[in-house]
C-alpha positions in Angstrom: 16.2 7.3 9.0 12.6 7.1 10.4 10.2 5.4 8.0 6.4 5.2 7.7 4.8 2.5 5.6 1.5 3.1 3.8 -0.1 0.0 2.2 -3.0 0.5 -0.1 -4.5 -2.9 0.7 -6.9 -3.2 -2.2 -4.3 -2.3 -4.8 -1.8 -4.6 -3.0 -4.2 -7.5 -3.1 -5.1 -7.2 -6.8 -1.4 -6.6 -7.7 -0.6 -9.9 -6.2 -3.6 -11.8 -7.5 -3.6 -10.4 -11.1 0.0 -9.7 -11.8 2.5 -11.4 -9.6 1.0 -14.9 -9.4 2.5 -15.3 -6.0 1.8 -13.8 -2.6 3.8 -11.3 -0.5 4.3 -12.2 3.1 3.2 -9.1 5.1 5.7 -9.9 7.8 8.6 -10.2 5.3 7.4 -6.9 3.8 7.9 -5.3 7.2 11.3 -6.8 7.4 12.3 -5.5 4.0 11.2 -1.9 4.9 13.0 -2.2 8.2 16.2 -2.9 6.2 16.0 0.7 4.9 15.8 2.3 8.4 13.8 2.5 11.6 10.1 1.6 10.8 8.0 3.9 13.1 4.6 3.2 11.6 3.0 0.6 9.3 -0.5 1.5 8.1 -2.6 -0.9 6.1 -5.7 0.6 4.4 -8.4 -1.8 3.4 -12.1 -2.0 2.5 -14.0 -4.2 4.8 -17.3 -6.1 4.4 -19.9 -5.2 7.0 -19.8 -8.9 7.9 -16.4 -10.0 6.7 -15.7 -13.6 5.7 -13.8 -15.6 8.4 -10.7 -15.7 6.1 -10.6 -12.0 5.6 -11.2 -11.3 9.3 -8.4 -13.7 10.3 -6.0 -12.1 7.8 -6.8 -8.6 9.1 -6.4 -9.6 12.7 -3.0 -11.3 11.9 -1.8 -8.0 10.3 -2.4 -6.2 13.6 -0.3 -8.8 15.5 2.5 -8.3 13.0 2.6 -4.6 13.7 0.3 -3.0 11.2 -2.3 -0.4 12.1 -5.5 -1.1 10.3 -7.5 1.7 8.7 -10.7 0.3 7.3 -13.7 1.7 5.4 -16.9 -0.1 4.6 -17.2 -1.5 1.1 -19.8 0.1 -1.2 -21.5 -1.4 -4.1 -20.8 0.8 -7.1 -22.9 0.4 -10.3 -20.7 -0.1 -13.4 -21.4 1.0 -16.9 -22.4 -2.6 -17.9 -25.1 -2.7 -15.2 -23.1 -4.9 -12.8 -22.0 -3.9 -9.3 -18.5 -3.8 -8.1 -17.5 -3.5 -4.4 -15.2 -0.5 -3.7 -13.8 1.3 -0.7 -11.5 4.1 -2.0 -9.0 4.9 0.7 -6.7 7.1 -1.3 -7.7 10.2 0.6 -7.1 8.6 4.0 -3.7 7.5 2.9 -2.8 11.0 1.7 -4.2 12.7 4.8 -2.2 10.3 7.0 1.0 10.9 5.0 0.7 14.7 5.5 -0.7 14.7 9.0 2.3 12.6 10.2 4.9 14.2 7.9 7.0 15.5 10.9 7.3 12.0 12.3 9.2 10.3 9.4 12.0 11.0 7.1 10.9 8.5 4.4 7.4 7.4 3.3 7.1 4.0 1.7 3.9 3.5 -0.4 2.7 0.1 -1.5 0.5 1.0 -4.4 0.6 1.6 -8.1 -2.4 4.0 -8.2 -1.8 7.0 -10.4 -3.8 9.1 -7.8 -0.6 9.2 -5.7 1.5 11.1 -8.3 0.7 14.5 -6.8 1.2 13.5 -3.2 4.6 12.0 -4.1 5.6 15.2 -5.8 4.5 17.2 -2.7 6.5 14.9 -0.4 9.5 15.5 -2.6 8.9 19.3 -2.5 8.8 19.1 1.3 12.2 17.4 1.3 10.9 13.9 2.3 12.3 10.7 0.9 9.9 8.2 -0.6 9.8 4.8 -2.0 7.0 3.3 -4.1 6.6 -0.5 -4.2 4.4 -2.1 -6.9 4.8 -4.2 -10.1 5.6 -3.0 -13.6 2.2 -4.0 -14.8 0.4 -2.5 -11.8 1.9 1.0 -11.6 0.3 3.9 -13.4 2.6 5.6 -16.0 2.4 9.0 -14.3 3.3 7.6 -10.9 6.2 5.6 -12.3 7.5 8.7 -14.1 7.2 10.8 -10.8 9.1 8.3 -8.6 12.1 7.6 -10.9 14.7 5.6 -9.1 12.6 5.6 -5.9 10.7 2.5 -7.1 10.9 -1.1 -6.2 9.3 -3.8 -8.3 8.1 -6.7 -6.2 9.4 -9.1 -8.8 12.9 -7.8 -8.1 12.7 -8.6 -4.4 10.7 -11.8 -4.7 13.2 -14.0 -2.7 13.0 -11.5 0.2 9.2 -11.1 0.5 7.5 -14.1 -1.0 5.2 -16.0 1.3 6.4 -19.5 2.1 
């Protein structure tokens, strides 16, 4: 089985920081996905500062040496209702476009994100006869996405011993 991995980097980061309380090793994540079949692509989507901090830059470079392809977008400052600004780089559309532009290259899509915006694309993958797996945490997956994926869901807490960073 040929597998393509799609990692929503922002969602993945906050899932670890705000819910897990421990960090996933990106190399071990690749190994976990490889245990399901032949990994043909690993895409990591992330917002990037115009002048990234040395730590972020080092992490992103390390990802490429592990085998991830980086898809980046500049962060934007978005005004919130309370008058504060929040940095955002919504890459959902890039993920979905890549999923469907490469659909003939893989048998299974693995999505690392709990974002509810992925409910419809997952349903479309299913309608096209593609296998899929969504990886997130129970507190960081939207109800509609969780309901759409059913048994094709892996909670990071359940595979902690396989993917936790040392």
